[in-house]
C-alpha positions in Angstrom: 36.3 -3.0 19.0 37.4 -6.7 19.4 40.0 -5.3 21.4 37.4 -3.6 23.4 35.6 -6.5 23.8 38.7 -8.7 24.9 38.8 -5.8 28.0 35.3 -6.2 28.9 34.3 -9.0 31.2 31.8 -11.9 30.9 28.9 -10.4 33.0 29.3 -7.1 30.9 29.3 -8.7 27.7 26.1 -10.9 29.0 24.5 -7.4 29.9 24.9 -6.2 26.4 24.3 -9.2 24.4 21.8 -10.9 26.8 24.0 -14.0 26.2 27.8 -15.2 26.9 29.8 -13.8 24.3 33.4 -13.6 23.3 33.7 -14.1 19.6 31.9 -12.6 16.6 31.5 -14.5 13.5 32.6 -12.7 10.1 28.5 -11.7 9.3 28.4 -10.4 13.3 31.5 -8.3 12.5 30.1 -7.0 9.3 26.9 -5.9 10.7 28.5 -4.4 13.5 30.9 -2.4 11.2 28.4 -1.5 8.5 27.2 1.7 9.5 25.6 4.4 7.5 24.5 7.0 9.8 21.0 7.0 8.8 19.5 3.8 10.0 22.2 2.3 11.6 24.6 5.1 13.9 27.1 3.9 16.0 29.9 5.9 17.9 32.8 5.0 20.1 34.5 6.6 23.1 38.2 6.5 22.8 40.7 7.3 25.7 44.3 7.1 26.4 45.8 3.8 27.5 49.7 3.1 27.6 50.4 6.0 25.5 47.7 5.2 22.6 43.9 5.8 21.6 42.2 2.7 22.7 37.9 2.1 22.5 36.8 2.3 25.7 33.1 1.8 25.1 30.3 2.4 22.1 27.0 2.8 21.5 24.4 2.6 18.7 21.0 2.6 17.4 19.3 0.6 14.9 16.1 1.9 12.9 13.7 -0.9 13.5 10.4 1.0 12.2 10.1 4.3 10.5 10.8 7.0 13.0 11.9 4.5 16.1 15.6 2.9 17.0 16.5 0.5 19.4 19.9 1.5 21.1 22.4 -0.4 22.8 25.4 0.4 24.8 28.8 -1.5 26.3 31.7 0.4 28.4 34.8 -1.6 29.4 34.6 -2.6 32.9 37.8 -0.3 33.5 35.6 2.6 32.4 32.2 2.1 34.2 31.0 4.5 36.3 33.2 7.2 34.9 30.2 8.8 32.8 31.6 7.4 29.7 27.8 5.9 29.1 26.1 9.1 29.6 28.5 10.8 27.2 27.4 8.2 24.4 24.1 8.4 25.1 23.9 12.5 25.0 25.6 12.2 21.6 23.1 9.1 20.6 20.0 11.3 21.4 21.3 14.2 19.7 22.1 12.2 16.6 18.6 10.9 16.7 16.7 13.8 17.0 18.8 15.6 14.6 18.0 12.8 12.3 14.3 13.2 12.5 13.3 10.1 15.0 10.5 10.3 17.2 11.3 7.3 19.5 14.2 5.5 21.1 14.0 2.3 22.8 16.2 -0.2 24.8 15.8 -3.4 26.7 18.1 -3.7 29.9 18.4 -6.6 32.2 16.7 -6.3 35.7 20.2 -6.5 37.4 22.0 -3.8 35.0 21.1 -1.1 37.2 24.0 1.3 36.1 22.4 1.2 32.6 18.9 1.5 34.0 20.0 4.6 35.8 22.0 6.2 32.8 18.4 5.5 30.9 16.7 6.8 33.5 18.8 10.3 33.9 17.9 10.5 30.1 14.2 10.5 30.5 13.7 6.9 29.2 10.4 5.3 30.8 9.7 1.8 31.3 7.3 -0.1 28.9 5.2 -2.7 28.5 6.9 -6.3 29.3 6.9 -8.7 26.8 9.9 -10.8 28.4 9.5 -11.0 32.2 13.6 -11.3 31.9 14.1 -7.7 30.3 12.9 -4.3 31.1 11.8 -2.3 27.9 12.6 1.8 28.1 11.5 4.3 25.9 12.1 7.8 25.1 9.8 9.4 22.9 10.7 13.0 21.4 7.9 15.9 21.3 
């Protein structure tokens, strides 16, 4: 994970974390790695680079109230625009449905047009804007 962060531009990290982020505290690392696949689900995309497997993207959702979870993604710059975000999204949506969730949400910076497009492709709709700096998206399962 840390190697993938090192291969991601400051702009891409800002779009993911909404702040300039290059390093993570021990507490933050523990949070990102403490996955239970019920309330905190995370997956990564691996690709062969220089003869070995490397993380090229990751996505997760975290349940914030019963039946609802917030999603987030990051794809390293060299792999953006190649379908990695869509692959991660497809798997996370399936895991969320299979896990009995009723709604997925996401917050995206308005300038992150590529990610807004990926969310739209999977049926996420804009919701109320609590913060004018962020677009709130949601996908409700039938």
